[in-house]
N, C-alpha and C positions, 0 to 999 in steps of 0.2 A: 850145472852138473856136468861132469865129464862122462862120456860114453866110451867104454872100452869093450873089446871083444874077448869073451871068455874062451876057454879051450874045450867047452862042453858042446861040441857040435857047431861052434861058431855063433851061438845065441848071444845077442847083445845083452849087456848087463850094465846097470847104472851103478856108479860109485859116487858117494856124496862127500862133500867137505864137512868136517866136524864143526859143529857150532862153537864159536869162540867163547860163549858164555858158560859152556859146560853145565855143571850141576846148578848154576845160578840162572840158567835160561828161564825166563818167565813167559815165553810166548805160548799161545794156545791156538794159533791159527794153523790149520792143516797145511797151507801153502809153505809155511816155514819148515815143517817137518818133511815136506816133499823135497825141499831143496837141501836141507842140512841133516847130517847124522847126529845122533845123541847117544853115545855109547853107554852112558850111565843108565839111560832108560832101557836100552836093549838088555843090559846085564841084569837090571832089576826084574824085568819080565822073566828072564831065565830063572832067577832065584825064586820067583813066586811059584814056578812049576805048576803043580795041580792045586795049590792053595788058592784062597780067595781074598787074601789080605796082604797089604804091604808089610814086609818084615818089620817088627818093632825096633829092630836094631838099626834100621836105615835112618840116617840123619838127613832130614830134608834141608835143602838150601833155599827152597821156595815154600810157599804155603802148601798145606796138604791138598786143598782143593785144586790148586794149579797142577800139582804132581799127578793127581788122579786123572785130570783131563788130558794131560800130556801122555800118560801111559795108555789111555784109551786110543788116542790118535795113532800112536806108534804100533799098538797091537793090531789096529784095523789095517794099517799099511802093511804090516808083516803078514797078515792073513791074505790080503788081496794080491800082494806082489810076491809072496813066498820069499821074503827077503832073508829071513833067518832059517837055518836048517831045521831048528826044532820048534818053529813057531806054531806048527799045526798041533803041537802038544799043549799049547797054552790054552786052557779052557776059557769060556766066557767068564768074565770077572764080575760077580754080583756087585761088589763095592763100586767098581768103575761104572757099570751100567746105571746104577741107581743114583750116583752122585753127580753125573754129568748130563748137561742138556745138549752136549755136542753129539751129533749123529752124522758122522762123515762117511760117505761112500764115494770113492773115486769114480769119476765119470767113465763109463764103459766105451770101448772102441774109439777112444780119443787119443791114444798114445801115438806120438809121432814116430814114424818108421824112417830110419836113415835109408836113403836111396842111393847113396854114393855122391850125390850132388851136395857139395859143401858150401854153396852160396847161401848166405844168410839173408833172411827176410824178417825184419823186426825181431831178431834174436833166434829165429827158427830157420829150418831149411826152406829152400825156395818152394818145395812141393807141399809145404805145410797146409796151405789154403786156410790158415787160421783154425784148423781143427784139432790141433794138439792140446794137451792138458794145459800147458802154459798160456797159450793164446785164449783158450776158452775161459780160464780163470780171469785173465785180464779183461776180457770182454764183459763178463758177468759183473766184475768189479766196477767197470766203467758205467754200465747201465744202472747199477745200484746207486752210484754217485750222482748220475745225471737226474735220476728220479727225485732226489732230494732238493734239487735246484728249482724251487717253486716260484721264485720271484726274479725277474731280470736284474743283473748286477747294476745296470744303469739306475734303476729305481732305488736300489739299496744305497748307492752312493749319494743320490739326491736326498734320501731320507736321513742319512747319517750326517750330512753337512750341517753346521761347520765343524762338528766335533770329530767326525770320521772314526768313531770308536765302535767296534763290533765285538760280539761274542761268537764263538764257534757254534755251529749247529751240533745238536746232541742226537746221536743215533736213535735212542729209545724214547726221545721226547719229540714226537711229530710236530707239535706246535712250534718248536724252534725252527723247523724247516720253512715255515711260512712267515716268520718274524722278519721285518724289514731290516733290522740291525743284527741279524745272524748271518754268518757266512761260513762256507766250507773251503778247504784248501784248494780244490780244483777251480773254484770261482775266482781265486786270486790270479789265475792264468786265463781268465775269460777274454775273448777277443775284444770286448768292449774297452779294456784297459789299453790295448795296443797289440801290434804284431810283435811277439817276443823275439828278440835277437839273442840275448844272453842273460844270465842271472847270477847273483851272488847270494849264497846261503851261509849265514853265520849262526851256529847253534851249539848246544851242549851234546845231546844224544841224537844219533841218526840211525835209522833203519833204511839202508840204501834202496832196497826194493820198494818200500813204501814211497819214498821220496820220488823215485823215478816214475812210479806209477801215476803220481799226481800230474806230472808233466805229460805223460802219455795220454791221460784221459782227455786233455784239451788239445792234443795234436802237437805237442812241443817236445817230442822225444828226441834225445841226443843233441839238443841245442847246447852251446857252450855253457858250462856250469862251473863256477868256482865255489868250493865248499871248505869252510873253516869249521872245525868241529872239536869236541872234547872226547867223545866216545862214538864208535861206530860198530854195528853188529857184524861187520866182516872186515877182513884185511883188504884195503882198497888196491894197493899196489899199482901196476900199470894196466890192469885189465880194462879200464874205461878211459884210457888216456886220450882217445880220439875226441872226447868231448868234455871230460872231467878233469879239473885241476883241484887237487885237494891238499890240505895242510891240517895235521893234527896239532892243536894248540895246547901246550902243557904249561899252566901257570907256575911261577917260581916256587910257590909254597904248596905242599901236599894238602893243606887245609883250604886251598882255593880251588876254584873250578872255572872252566870256560863256559859261563852260564848265559851269555848273551843269546838272544833269539831274534834275529833280524834278517830281512830279505831285501835285496835290491834288484829290481827288474829293469833291464835296458831294452828299448823297443827299436824297431827298424828305423823309425824317424829320429833316432838318437835322443829321444826323451827318456825320462827315468821316473820310476815310482818306488817309494820306500815303504816297507811294512815293518813295524815293530810289534813283536808278538810275545806271548808267554808260553807258547807250546813248543815242545821238542819236535823234531822231525821223526817221530815214531807213531805208529798207527794208533796205539791206545790213547795218545794225547788228543786225537781228533775224533774219538768215538763218543764215549760217555763221560767226558770231563768238561768242566767249564773253563774255557780259555778266552783271553782277550787279545784283540788286535787293533792297532791304529794303522790306517792306510793313508798315505800322503796324497795330496793332489798330484796331478801329472806335472812333472818339471820339464819344460821344453828346452831344447838346445839353445844356447846363447849364440848371437851372431858370431861369425868367424872373427878371430883376432881380438876377441873381447879381453879386457883386463882380467888378470887372475882373480882378483878379489870381488868381481862383480857377481850379481845374481844371488845375493844373500837376502835373507828376510829380516824383519825387525827383531826376531828372536835369535839371530845368528846361528840358525840351524845348520846351514851349509858349513860354516866355519867349524862348528862343533863336531859334526859327523866326519869331516875330513880329518880333524885332529884325532878322533877316536880311531879311525882306520889306520892312520899313520903310526899310531902307538904300537901296532903289531910289528912294525919294521920288517914286513914281508915283501919280497919282490913280486910274489903272486898277486899282491893287491895294487901294484903300481898302475896297471891298466884301469882298475876301478877308480883309483884316485883321479886319474886323468878324465875318465868319463864323468865323474861327479863335478869336477871343476868346470866342465864345459856345459853345465846346465843351469837354468835359472830356477832357484828355489825361493823366490820372493813370495810365492803363495803359501809357503809352509809357515804357519803361525803358531807352532808349538815349540817348546824348548826341548832340546835333546839332553837327557840326563844319563850319563854313563859312568862306569867305574872301570879302572884298569889297575892291575896289581902294581904295588910299589908304595913308597913313602913320599907323600906329596906335601909341599909347603903351603901354608895358609894364604900367602899373598897371591897365589894363582887362582885358587877356588875353582879348579877345572873339573873335579871329579867327585862322585859320591855325595855324601851328606854336605860337604862344603859347597858344592855347586847348587844343591837344592836350597840350602839356607840362603845363599846369596841372591838367588832369583826371587824367592818368596819375600825376602826383606826389601827388595826393590819394587816388586810388583803388586803384592797382595794388600788389600785394605780390609782388615778384619782384626777385631780384638775380643771376640767372643767365640763360643762354640767349641765342640769337642773334636779331637782328631780320631778318625777311623782308619785303622790299618787293617789290611786283609791280605793274607799270604798263604802259601802252601807248605812252608817249612819254617822252623824257628831255630835260630842258632843258640849258642851258649851266651846268655845275656848278663851273667854275673850273679853274685849271691843275694842282691837286693835290687829293688826297682831303680834306685838312684845310680846304680853302677853304670848303666848305659841307656836303658829304655827311657826312664824318666829324666835322665841327664841329657846325654847327647841328642837322642832322637826326638824326644818331645819338644826340646828347644828348637830343633830344626823344623819339625812339621808345624809348629805354631809361630814360626817367623812371620813378620808382617811389617808394613810401613808404620803401622800404629802400635805403639808399645802398650801392652795391656796393663791396666792399673788394678785389675782383679787378680784373684788367685790363679795359680797354674791351671791351665785347662785340663780337662780329663782326656785320657787316651784309652781307646778300646781296641782290642785285637780280635778280628774274626778268624777263627780257625776251627775246623770241624771237630765235633765230639765223636767218641766211639759210636754212640747211638746213631748219629747222623750218617756215618759211613756204612754202618750195618744195614741201613735202609736204602742205600744207593742202588742204582740200576745193576751194578756188578757185585753187590754185596761187599764183603770185606775186601775183595780184590780191588774194589774202587779206591781203596786207600793206598794202593801201590805208588801213587804219585805224591804222597805226603810223608816225607822221610823223618819227621820229628821222632826222637827216640826216648824211651823210658830213662835211659842213663842221663841224657841231657836234662830231662824234666826233673829228675830227682835232685838236681842242684839248684833248681829255680822254681820250686812249688808255689812260691809267691805269685807266679804268673797267672794262676787260675783266676785270681780276682779281676784280671783284665780281659779274660777270654769271653767271647760271644760265639754262639753257634752259627752255622751256615744255613741260611734260608733264602731261597730265590724263587718263591712262588710266582711273583709277577713276571719273571723272565722264564718260567717253566724249567727251572734248573736246580731245584732243591735236592733232587736225587742224583745230580751230576756233580761229583766232588770238585771243589774249586782248585784248579792249578793256576788260575789267574792270580796276579799280585797287583793290588791297587791301594792307593792312599788318598785321603781327602780330609778337608776340614769342614765340618757340618755346623750349620747355624743352630742356635738353641731351639728354634721352632721346627727344625728339620725340613724346612722348605727350600733351603739353599745350600750350596757348597761354594767355598771360596777358591778352590782349585781342585784338580784331579790329576793323579799320577797313575799311569799304566806302565809296568816295568817287569823285567825279569828278576829284579832284586827282592829276595825275601827279607824277613826281619832278622838280619844277622850282621855281625861286625865284619865278616868276610865280604859281604856285599856292599854295605854302605860305608864301611871304614870305622876305625877306632882312633880317637885323638890321643896323641901322646902328650906328656907334660909340656913338651916344647911347643905344642900347638900344631905340629904336623899331623897328617892323617895317613894311617896305614891301611891299605886295601889289599885283599888277597885274591879277589875274583874279578873276572870280566862280567859286566852287566850292561844292559842298555834299556832305556825307557823314555817316555815322553811326558812332559808336564804341560797340562792345559791350564791357561790363565784366562779368566773371563774378560779382564780389561782389554786384552789383545784380540781374543776370538770373537767376542760379541759386544764389546764396548761398554760394559757395565761391571759392577763390583762383585757379581756372583753369577753362578749358573743356577737357574731355577730347576727345582726337582718336581714342582707341581705347577699346574696352570690355574692360577686364581687371581683375584684382584690385587693381592699383595706382591705378586712377582711379575716380571716381564721377561721376554726372551724365550727362545726355544727350549723346551724341557730337556734336561739331561737325564738319561737313564742309568742309574747305578746297576752294577751286576748283582746286588743283593737287596733284600727287603729292608725297609725301615718301619718301625724302630728296630734296631738290632736287639737280639735276645741274649742276655748274659747266661752263662752256664748255671744250671740248677745245682743244688747241693750234691746231687748224685751223678752229675756229668763228669766225665774224665776226657782229656784230649785224646784224639786218635794218635796211636803210636805205630810206627812201622814194624815194631816187634810183634804186632799181632799177626803178621804174615810170615814170621820166621819159624 
């Protein structure tokens, strides 16, 4: 916020930057409204006058509940700070009071007073003493985050080995805070992993304040950060140029997106750790939603003057991640390419499965469904069982199942060394129903991360026969809507899986690609994921899901419950239109 001096006796007055999202702003945190102005909400409060209802003529761009909560926040700010000249005339709004659980009262006597000393201390004046509103909020946020860290990260990494798959903690599910394979964002920056030197964040949606707060919680504020993103809640410009290098990535097609969610951390000892995630860098994605992460082993630096091609693993993970980052053709990534070339990734025993926009020939098999099919055909020993796909959005799949889902994708996900002599395996798709979302921790607002639309569904109603609802009682996440995306092949007795994929890629042609008659593959979006193969990770043909006499090896925990539950006759998929 800029602070300017008004001409009314020299009294300091705050002016705010207008929120870039305008009427489509979905935020409900008071801190956001403390920092950004929302003129449409100010105008709406004026229109309400002495009345107690939102004018019926007002066309919401967000859900009614979100608008109600936003109006209450702005109204309370206007009362406490006398921001609007006629705010004292706006009466208590019965509709707002009864419909919102948010009761925000700005802290008293915490406002930072400018003393003429312009030296900054953590973003505030030198004389702040950490007593201003901004510092107090950050400290409270930090303490709240630290309270949820119930188990040392070292124990979590030991428990997760060799799979290294985690789910994010869920704010309103306390049992997830104690689960050994649950993790929060700040824990990714825990000193156990190393002393952070710099980091690379590649993602779709970014809330910069939230992202920087995660670094601040663990004492890594203002360390060099490179950010590749699709959307950001503010215009970045040069404001943070002393530590932030940023590039907005725009795919060639308007139907594609920069959907990858990946982190690279470089430490003082020049080692590196890579995280592949399903979560955007926005606060809501790390609260009451189910997200997945894969965390790599630590990759130490190679000896000086090592050959360029050294330090790769049996899965060629190093080669593939370098190829992916090189595909951006960005000078901002050159230092990161050099950093990754200089480390030993031989301990990384998962496959990197990525997508980049373009038309790709089949003889390369580098991206999307072609890469997936190639690896499964070379590695997997299975000729039975069903394919379970689980995603947070569904694209336009065609007028019938064979158009793409039962054609391209089922063929890909059932690829194996062994050619099945039986009929085509079944494929089931886990996607939450309306009822599931209505019972979530955040009610209907929990479905804000699931953008499947009625318009798309109307063209593929056949899909309902494939759909199964979201249940995750064993992982304490049934009420935390799944933004995670995962794929596996399940044995008939449901005691084993033959592989597991964690990825940013939803069930869509834009993400996985569509094959042309020529055999080439057309991809529209950037995506990134990891494929776990049992033969390489644990030296056998399957990952066990149960611990009994028929299976051996460390049990793998799926993010959802088995058996999966098909939609009932009355179930309908969740549609994003429910929030419009």
